[in-house]
C-alpha positions as CSV (number, residue, x, y, z in Angstrom):
1,M,45.5,-92.3,-48.0
2,N,47.0,-90.2,-45.2
3,L,45.6,-87.1,-46.9
4,R,42.1,-88.5,-47.0
5,R,42.3,-89.5,-43.3
6,H,43.6,-86.1,-42.4
7,K,40.7,-84.4,-44.1
8,S,38.2,-86.6,-42.4
9,W,39.7,-85.6,-39.0
10,I,39.4,-82.0,-39.9
11,G,35.7,-82.5,-40.9
12,L,35.0,-84.3,-37.6
13,A,36.7,-81.4,-35.7
14,F,34.6,-78.8,-37.5
15,S,31.4,-80.8,-36.9
16,G,32.3,-81.1,-33.2
17,L,32.8,-77.4,-33.0
18,W,29.5,-76.8,-34.7
19,I,27.8,-79.2,-32.2
20,L,29.5,-77.6,-29.2
21,G,28.5,-74.1,-30.5
22,G,24.9,-75.2,-31.0
23,L,24.8,-76.8,-27.5
24,Y,26.3,-73.6,-26.0
25,I,23.7,-71.4,-27.7
26,A,20.9,-73.7,-26.7
27,F,22.2,-73.6,-23.1
28,L,22.3,-69.8,-23.1
29,W,18.9,-69.5,-24.7
30,F,17.0,-72.2,-22.8
31,V,18.8,-72.3,-19.5
32,C,20.5,-69.0,-18.9
33,R,17.9,-66.7,-20.5
34,V,15.7,-64.7,-18.2
35,Y,12.9,-62.4,-19.5
36,V,12.0,-59.5,-17.4
37,P,8.6,-58.0,-18.3
38,E,7.7,-54.3,-18.2
39,G,7.3,-52.9,-14.7
40,H,9.7,-55.5,-13.1
41,S,13.3,-55.8,-12.4
42,L,15.8,-58.7,-12.1
43,Q,17.4,-59.2,-8.7
44,L,20.7,-61.2,-8.8
45,R,22.4,-63.2,-6.0
46,Y,25.9,-64.5,-6.8
47,K,26.4,-68.1,-5.5
48,G,30.1,-68.3,-6.0
49,P,32.3,-70.6,-8.2
50,L,31.7,-74.4,-8.3
51,V,35.2,-75.5,-7.2
52,L,37.0,-72.5,-5.8
53,T,35.6,-70.5,-2.9
54,A,34.7,-66.8,-2.9
55,P,34.4,-64.3,0.0
56,E,30.8,-63.7,1.2
57,A,29.4,-60.3,1.8
58,A,29.2,-59.2,5.4
59,P,25.9,-59.6,7.2
60,N,23.3,-56.9,6.4
61,R,25.4,-55.8,3.4
62,L,25.0,-55.9,-0.4
63,A,27.6,-58.0,-2.2
64,A,30.4,-56.2,-4.0
65,E,32.0,-57.5,-7.2
66,G,33.4,-61.1,-6.6
67,Q,31.5,-61.5,-3.3
68,V,28.8,-64.1,-2.6
69,G,25.5,-62.4,-1.9
70,V,22.8,-60.1,-3.3
71,R,24.0,-57.5,-5.8
72,A,22.9,-53.9,-5.4
73,K,22.4,-53.3,-9.1
74,M,19.2,-54.7,-10.6
75,K,18.5,-55.2,-14.3
76,G,15.5,-53.6,-16.0
77,P,13.0,-55.1,-18.4
78,G,14.2,-57.2,-21.3
79,R,16.2,-60.4,-22.0
80,H,19.2,-61.2,-19.7
81,F,21.5,-64.2,-19.7
82,Y,22.8,-65.4,-16.4
83,N,24.1,-68.9,-15.6
84,P,21.8,-70.4,-12.9
85,I,24.7,-72.4,-11.6
86,Y,26.4,-69.2,-10.5
87,W,23.4,-66.9,-10.1
88,Q,20.1,-66.9,-8.2
89,R,17.7,-64.9,-10.4
90,N,14.5,-63.3,-9.0
91,V,12.1,-61.2,-11.1
92,V,10.6,-58.7,-8.7
93,P,7.9,-56.1,-9.4
94,D,8.7,-52.4,-9.2
95,V,7.2,-50.3,-6.4
96,V,4.3,-48.1,-7.7
97,I,3.1,-45.2,-5.7
98,L,-0.3,-43.8,-6.8
99,P,-1.4,-40.1,-6.5
100,G,-2.5,-39.3,-3.0
101,E,0.1,-41.8,-1.6
102,I,3.6,-41.6,-0.3
103,G,6.3,-44.3,0.2
104,V,8.1,-44.6,3.5
105,V,11.2,-46.7,3.0
106,T,13.1,-48.7,5.5
107,C,16.8,-49.5,4.7
108,K,17.6,-53.1,5.8
109,V,21.4,-53.0,5.0
110,G,24.2,-50.9,6.3
111,D,25.6,-49.9,9.7
112,S,23.5,-49.6,12.8
113,L,22.4,-46.1,13.9
114,P,23.6,-44.6,17.1
115,Q,21.5,-45.2,20.2
116,G,18.2,-43.3,20.2
117,E,18.2,-42.5,16.5
118,F,16.0,-44.3,14.0
119,L,15.9,-42.0,10.9
120,V,18.4,-42.4,8.1
121,E,19.7,-39.8,5.7
122,G,20.1,-40.8,2.1
123,D,18.4,-42.2,-1.0
124,L,17.8,-45.5,-2.8
125,D,20.9,-45.4,-5.0
126,G,23.6,-43.2,-6.4
127,E,26.1,-41.1,-4.4
128,N,23.5,-40.4,-1.7
129,Q,22.5,-44.0,-1.1
130,A,21.7,-44.7,2.5
131,I,24.5,-46.4,4.5
132,H,22.7,-47.1,7.8
133,R,19.8,-49.3,8.7
134,G,16.6,-47.6,9.6
135,I,13.7,-45.5,8.2
136,L,14.7,-43.1,5.5
137,R,14.0,-39.5,6.4
138,K,13.1,-38.8,2.7
139,V,9.7,-39.9,1.5
140,F,8.8,-40.8,-2.0
141,G,5.9,-39.3,-3.9
142,P,3.8,-40.8,-6.7
143,G,5.8,-42.7,-9.3
144,R,7.5,-46.0,-10.1
145,Y,10.6,-47.0,-8.3
146,R,13.1,-49.8,-8.9
147,A,14.2,-50.7,-5.4
148,N,16.0,-53.8,-4.3
149,P,13.7,-55.6,-1.9
150,Y,16.7,-57.2,-0.1
151,A,17.9,-53.7,0.8
152,F,14.8,-51.5,1.0
153,E,11.3,-52.1,2.2
154,F,8.5,-49.8,1.0
155,K,5.4,-48.9,3.1
156,I,2.7,-47.2,1.2
157,V,0.9,-44.5,3.3
158,K,-2.1,-42.5,2.3
159,R,-3.4,-40.3,5.0
160,E,-2.8,-41.1,8.6
161,V,-4.7,-39.5,11.5
162,K,-3.7,-40.2,15.1
163,K,-6.0,-38.9,17.9
164,F,-4.7,-38.0,21.3
165,G,-7.8,-37.0,23.2
166,N,-9.4,-34.3,21.1
167,Q,-6.2,-33.5,19.2
168,E,-5.5,-34.9,15.7
169,K,-2.0,-35.5,14.4
170,R,-1.8,-36.0,10.6
171,S,0.9,-37.5,8.5
172,G,1.3,-39.2,5.1
173,W,-0.3,-37.3,2.3
174,V,-1.4,-34.2,4.2
175,E,-3.7,-31.6,2.7
176,I,-3.8,-28.1,4.4
177,P,-6.9,-26.3,3.1
178,T,-7.2,-22.5,2.5
179,G,-7.7,-20.6,5.8
180,H,-5.6,-23.1,7.7
181,V,-1.9,-23.7,8.5
182,G,0.0,-26.8,9.5
183,V,1.9,-26.8,12.8
184,V,4.8,-29.3,12.6
185,T,5.9,-31.5,15.4
186,L,9.2,-33.3,14.9
187,Q,9.6,-36.8,16.4
188,T,13.3,-36.6,16.5
189,N,16.1,-34.1,16.0
190,N,17.2,-33.1,12.5
191,A,20.9,-32.3,12.8
192,E,21.3,-31.6,9.0
193,A,18.5,-28.9,9.1
194,G,19.5,-27.7,12.6
195,L,16.0,-28.5,14.1
196,V,15.2,-29.9,17.5
197,K,12.4,-32.3,18.2
198,G,9.1,-30.8,19.4
199,V,6.6,-28.2,18.0
200,Q,8.3,-26.0,15.4
201,S,7.6,-22.3,15.2
202,K,7.6,-22.2,11.4
203,V,4.2,-23.4,10.0
204,L,3.2,-24.9,6.7
205,Q,1.0,-22.8,4.4
206,P,-2.1,-24.2,2.6
207,G,-1.2,-26.9,0.1
208,L,-0.3,-30.7,-0.2
209,Y,2.6,-32.1,1.7
210,P,4.2,-35.6,1.8
211,I,5.0,-36.1,5.5
212,N,7.0,-39.0,6.9
213,P,5.0,-40.4,9.8
214,S,8.2,-41.4,11.6
215,E,9.6,-37.9,11.4
216,Q,6.8,-35.4,11.5
217,Q,3.2,-35.0,12.7
218,I,1.0,-32.1,11.5
219,D,-1.7,-30.2,13.4
220,V,-4.0,-28.5,11.0
221,I,-5.1,-25.2,12.6
222,N,-7.8,-22.9,11.4
223,V,-6.5,-19.3,11.3
224,G,-8.7,-16.2,11.4
225,F,-11.6,-15.4,13.7
226,N,-14.2,-17.6,15.4
227,E,-17.3,-16.9,17.4
228,S,-18.0,-18.3,20.8
229,S,-21.2,-17.4,22.7
230,I,-22.6,-18.0,26.1
231,A,-26.4,-17.4,26.0
232,V,-29.2,-17.5,28.6
233,S,-31.7,-20.2,27.9
234,Q,-35.2,-18.8,27.4
235,Q,-38.5,-20.2,28.5
236,V,-40.6,-21.6,25.7
237,D,-44.2,-22.8,25.2
238,A,-45.3,-26.2,23.9
239,Q,-44.7,-25.1,20.4
240,G,-41.2,-24.0,21.1
241,N,-41.8,-20.3,20.9
242,S,-40.1,-18.0,23.4
243,L,-42.2,-16.6,26.2
244,H,-42.2,-12.8,27.0
245,D,-43.6,-10.7,29.8
246,E,-46.1,-7.9,29.3
247,H,-43.2,-5.5,28.5
248,G,-41.8,-7.7,25.7
249,E,-38.8,-8.9,27.7
250,P,-38.0,-12.7,27.2
251,L,-38.4,-14.9,30.2
252,A,-35.0,-16.5,31.2
253,I,-34.4,-19.8,32.8
254,Q,-32.5,-19.4,36.1
255,D,-28.8,-20.2,36.4
256,T,-28.2,-20.2,32.6
257,G,-25.8,-18.0,30.6
258,I,-23.4,-15.9,32.7
259,N,-25.1,-15.2,36.0
260,F,-23.8,-13.2,39.0
261,P,-25.1,-11.1,41.9
262,S,-25.0,-7.3,41.5
263,N,-23.5,-5.2,44.3
264,D,-27.0,-4.5,45.6
265,G,-27.9,-8.2,45.8
266,F,-29.9,-8.8,42.6
267,D,-29.4,-11.9,40.5
268,I,-28.2,-10.8,37.0
269,Q,-28.0,-13.0,33.8
270,L,-26.5,-11.9,30.5
271,D,-25.5,-13.2,27.0
272,F,-21.9,-12.8,25.9
273,S,-20.2,-13.3,22.5
274,A,-16.5,-13.3,21.8
275,I,-15.0,-12.9,18.3
276,W,-11.6,-14.3,18.7
277,G,-9.0,-16.1,16.6
278,V,-5.4,-17.3,16.0
279,M,-3.0,-15.6,13.6
280,P,-0.5,-17.8,11.6
281,E,2.5,-16.6,13.6
282,N,0.8,-17.7,16.9
283,A,-0.5,-21.1,15.7
284,A,2.6,-23.0,16.9
285,Q,2.3,-21.5,20.4
286,I,-1.4,-22.5,20.6
287,V,-0.6,-26.1,19.7
288,R,2.4,-26.1,22.1
289,V,0.3,-24.8,25.1
290,F,-3.3,-25.9,24.4
291,G,-3.2,-28.5,21.7
292,N,-6.0,-27.2,19.4
293,L,-8.7,-24.5,19.1
294,E,-11.3,-26.6,20.8
295,A,-9.1,-26.7,23.9
296,V,-8.6,-22.9,23.6
297,E,-12.3,-22.4,23.6
298,Q,-12.9,-24.7,26.6
299,K,-9.9,-23.6,28.6
300,V,-9.6,-19.9,27.9
301,I,-12.5,-18.3,26.0
302,E,-15.5,-19.7,28.0
303,P,-13.9,-19.5,31.5
304,Q,-12.5,-16.0,30.9
305,S,-15.8,-14.8,29.5
306,E,-17.6,-15.8,32.6
307,S,-14.9,-14.6,35.0
308,I,-14.4,-11.2,33.4
309,C,-18.2,-10.5,33.2
310,R,-18.8,-11.6,36.8
311,N,-15.8,-9.5,38.1
312,N,-16.9,-6.3,36.4
313,G,-20.7,-6.9,36.8
314,S,-20.5,-7.6,40.5
315,K,-19.0,-4.1,41.0
316,M,-22.1,-2.5,39.7
317,G,-25.7,-2.2,40.8
318,A,-28.7,-3.6,38.9
319,I,-29.8,0.0,38.0
320,E,-26.3,0.8,36.6
321,L,-26.4,-2.2,34.4
322,L,-29.7,-1.0,32.9
323,I,-28.9,2.7,32.4
324,G,-27.2,3.6,29.1
325,E,-24.0,5.3,30.2
326,T,-23.0,3.0,33.0
327,R,-24.0,0.0,30.9
328,E,-21.8,1.2,28.1
329,Q,-19.0,1.6,30.5
330,F,-19.5,-2.0,31.7
331,Q,-19.3,-3.2,28.1
332,T,-16.1,-1.3,27.5
333,D,-14.4,-2.6,30.7
334,V,-15.4,-6.2,29.9
335,S,-14.0,-5.9,26.3
336,D,-10.7,-4.3,27.4
337,D,-10.1,-6.8,30.2
338,F,-10.9,-9.7,27.8
339,M,-8.5,-8.4,25.2
340,K,-5.6,-8.1,27.6
341,V,-6.1,-11.7,28.9
342,L,-6.2,-13.2,25.4
343,A,-3.2,-11.1,24.2
344,D,-1.1,-12.6,27.0
345,K,-1.9,-16.1,25.6
346,K,-1.2,-15.1,22.0
347,I,-4.9,-15.1,21.1
348,S,-6.3,-12.3,19.0
349,M,-9.6,-10.8,19.9
350,L,-11.8,-8.7,17.6
351,Y,-14.8,-8.1,19.8
352,G,-16.1,-9.0,23.2
353,L,-19.8,-8.2,23.2
354,V,-22.3,-8.2,26.1
355,R,-25.4,-8.8,24.0
356,H,-28.3,-8.8,26.5
357,I,-28.6,-8.3,30.2
358,Y,-31.6,-9.8,32.0
359,I,-32.5,-7.5,34.9
360,P,-35.0,-8.8,37.5
361,K,-38.6,-7.7,36.8
362,N,-39.1,-6.0,40.2
363,V,-36.0,-3.8,39.5
364,R,-36.6,-3.3,35.8
365,E,-40.2,-2.2,35.9
366,P,-39.9,0.9,38.2
367,I,-36.8,2.1,36.3
368,Q,-38.6,1.5,33.0
369,R,-41.7,3.4,34.1
370,G,-39.5,6.3,35.3
371,Y,-37.7,6.2,32.0
372,V,-41.0,6.1,30.1
373,S,-42.4,9.1,32.0
374,D,-39.1,10.9,31.4
375,E,-39.2,10.0,27.8
376,L,-42.8,11.2,27.5
377,K,-41.8,14.5,29.1
378,L,-38.9,14.8,26.7
379,T,-41.2,13.9,23.9
380,R,-43.7,16.7,24.9
381,D,-40.8,19.2,25.2
382,E,-39.5,18.1,21.8
383,E,-43.0,18.5,20.3
384,T,-43.2,22.0,21.7
385,K,-39.8,22.8,20.3
386,T,-40.8,21.3,17.0
387,A,-44.0,23.5,16.8
388,R,-42.0,26.6,17.7
389,I,-39.4,25.7,15.1
390,E,-42.1,25.0,12.5
391,A,-43.6,28.5,13.1
392,D,-40.2,30.1,12.8
393,L,-39.8,28.1,9.6
394,R,-43.1,29.4,8.1
395,E,-42.1,32.9,9.0
396,A,-38.7,32.4,7.5
397,E,-40.3,31.0,4.4
398,R,-42.5,34.1,4.0
399,K,-39.4,36.3,4.4
400,V,-37.6,34.2,1.8
401,D,-40.5,34.7,-0.6
402,L,-40.6,38.5,0.0
403,E,-36.9,38.7,-0.4
404,A,-37.1,36.6,-3.6
405,E,-39.7,39.0,-5.1
406,R,-37.6,42.1,-4.1
407,V,-34.5,40.5,-5.5
408,Q,-36.4,39.8,-8.7
409,V,-37.6,43.4,-9.1
410,E,-34.2,44.8,-8.4
411,T,-32.7,42.3,-10.8
412,E,-35.1,43.5,-13.6
413,R,-34.3,47.2,-12.8
414,L,-30.6,46.4,-12.9
415,R,-31.0,44.4,-16.1
416,A,-32.9,47.3,-17.8
417,G,-30.2,49.7,-16.8
418,V,-27.5,47.5,-18.0
419,L,-29.3,47.0,-21.3
420,A,-29.7,50.7,-21.8
421,E,-26.2,51.5,-20.9
422,G,-25.1,48.7,-23.3
423,E,-27.2,50.1,-26.2
424,K,-25.8,53.6,-25.5
425,E,-22.2,52.3,-25.6
426,A,-23.0,50.3,-28.7
427,K,-24.4,53.4,-30.6
428,E,-21.4,55.4,-29.5
429,I,-19.1,52.7,-30.7
430,A,-21.0,52.5,-34.0
431,A,-20.7,56.3,-34.6
432,E,-17.1,56.3,-33.7
433,T,-16.6,53.4,-36.1
434,E,-18.3,55.2,-39.0
435,R,-16.2,58.3,-38.3
436,L,-13.0,56.2,-38.3
437,V,-14.2,54.5,-41.5
438,A,-14.7,57.9,-43.3
439,Q,-11.4,59.1,-42.1
440,I,-9.7,56.0,-43.4
441,D,-11.6,56.3,-46.7
442,R,-10.4,59.9,-47.1
443,E,-6.8,58.9,-46.3
444,T,-7.1,56.0,-48.8
445,A,-8.4,58.4,-51.5
446,E,-5.5,60.7,-50.9
447,L,-3.0,57.8,-51.1
448,E,-4.7,56.6,-54.4
449,A,-4.3,60.1,-55.9
450,Q,-0.7,60.2,-54.9
451,R,-0.2,56.8,-56.4
452,S,-1.8,57.9,-59.7
453,V,0.4,61.0,-59.9
454,L,3.5,59.0,-59.1
455,L,2.7,56.3,-61.6
456,G,2.0,58.9,-64.4
457,R,5.1,60.7,-63.7
458,A,7.1,57.5,-63.7
459,T,5.5,56.4,-67.0
460,A,6.3,59.7,-68.8
461,E,9.8,59.7,-67.5
462,S,10.2,56.1,-68.7
463,K,9.0,56.9,-72.2
464,Q,11.2,60.0,-72.3
465,M,14.3,58.0,-71.3
466,S,13.5,55.3,-73.8
467,A,13.2,57.8,-76.6
468,E,16.4,59.5,-75.6
469,A,18.1,56.1,-75.5
470,T,16.9,55.2,-79.0
471,A,17.9,58.6,-80.4
472,D,21.3,58.4,-78.7
473,K,21.7,54.9,-80.2
474,F,21.1,56.1,-83.7
475,R,23.4,59.1,-83.1
476,L,26.2,56.8,-82.0
477,A,25.6,54.5,-84.9
478,V,25.8,57.4,-87.4
479,Q,29.0,58.6,-85.8
480,A,30.4,55.0,-86.0
481,F,29.7,54.7,-89.8
482,G,30.9,58.2,-90.6
483,S,27.8,59.4,-92.3
484,P,24.0,58.8,-92.4
485,T,24.3,57.3,-95.9
486,A,26.7,54.7,-94.7
487,Y,24.5,53.8,-91.8
488,N,21.5,53.5,-94.0
489,K,23.4,51.1,-96.3
490,W,24.4,49.0,-93.4
491,E,20.9,48.9,-92.1
492,F,19.6,47.9,-95.6
493,A,22.2,45.2,-95.7
494,E,21.2,43.9,-92.3
495,Q,17.6,43.6,-93.4
496,L,18.4,41.4,-96.5
497,P,17.6,37.7,-96.1
498,T,20.5,35.4,-95.5
499,S,19.4,33.0,-98.4
500,L,19.6,35.7,-101.1
501,D,21.5,34.5,-104.2
502,L,23.2,37.3,-106.1
503,K,24.6,36.7,-109.6
504,M,26.6,39.2,-111.7
505,F,26.3,39.3,-115.5
506,Y,27.5,41.7,-118.2
507,A,25.3,43.8,-120.4
508,G,26.6,45.3,-123.6
509,E,25.6,48.4,-125.3
510,G,22.0,49.1,-125.2
511,T,19.5,48.6,-122.3
512,L,19.3,45.8,-119.8
513,W,16.1,44.5,-121.2
514,T,17.5,44.0,-124.7
515,D,20.2,41.7,-123.4
516,L,18.0,39.5,-121.1
517,N,17.3,37.0,-123.8
518,N,21.0,36.2,-124.1
519,I,21.5,35.2,-120.5
520,Q,20.2,32.5,-118.2
521,P,17.3,33.5,-116.1
522,T,18.3,34.5,-112.6
523,L,15.3,32.7,-111.1
524,P,14.2,29.2,-111.9
525,V,11.1,29.1,-114.1
526,K,8.5,26.3,-113.4
527,P,7.9,24.4,-116.6
528,T,4.4,24.6,-117.9
529,S,2.3,21.5,-118.4
530,K,1.5,20.5,-121.9
């Protein structure tokens, strides 16, 4: 009975544990579970324990482990389980920066910056996380960022252009096109880079740059050469065509272009063009002093063009401005003075051109008529010189033809002489060659005869020596065997075949032929066929 009761208590205990486990899993799954979708993060704020107390994070600070407040670390996409009794859970979207945009971040936690400073060094997280409140010096390019909104505030900037009069300051996503440079103006000091606020001497080359509007502003300056002109306005008819006098000179409107009195009291007007520019190394100085190129043109190029032309032109008379040599000197003086003035202001000049000078008609006509008569006289003189030179040319041509014929005849004579001399030398060389050939043939025949004699003698001596050697061999052989008969027997034996089979047999009284029937034949006899 007690055992049955004990088992029932155990069963109830296990059932209770299963129920508690199921309730706990259900609590975790339905109450504590937080799903963070893609592109979002989970921000957590610790509320503290229910009964006991926990220290709170300092104002403008992220909470450390065990402190009440917003935690710095945020969880990424997925399922997370946090008890809502202890945690405040907020699903926040990530910051997305598109191409052509930058993110300017303001740090809202940390220590206060010193007086007068507003830019903060550092990053969003990691070892270089910002520790002061203020605008981060670093800007963030296109991408996705998981930034705690309690600590960091993003401002998306595309392209910002601020106008100060006729000057444009750019920031954000700054594009510097080809043929331009970017002049940087710092809004505050950068102690880490060792830079002082103001216009920087180092410029940005063409390209794309993410620029923090709170730190830098960029002036985009065109480098290279530009053209600026001051022109005299011309009188026109109802159709807008320029009017000219009887000499083809355009009629000018008074007090236009660059006008000044000559030193003899005549009113002079002229057109002037300047080819000037700014080099990259001088762009910062131009922005620092003038602001932009438009200001350079308005404050330097145009006033100096008028001033220099007036100063040099007023020293000369109207006739001097019309005559070639003195007019060229005026052009040179104006160009040199203009170049010196621009060089002092770090502006490069390629040309300063006086294009047209409008001389009063009552001064220009007498001078032009005088020049026309002088030119006509010079033309007649040149025509006379031309006729004389042409006659000399014809005479020279005839002399050239005569000399050409003489040279041709002399050439033929020299050619015939050279050919005859060549043929003579060729025949002499041929005769000498034949003589040498005959001499060589004779010497060759003599050598051939000598060769035949020597060969015949050598052959005879060879045969004689061979016969003597053979006889001497037989003599020595006879001496070795003792007598000629012994030598002949040896020679006979040497000539016998090696396969000879000799048999000895006895013959009785009588002749050999009578006893042959009683002995076996010495040679095998082939049996006859039946």
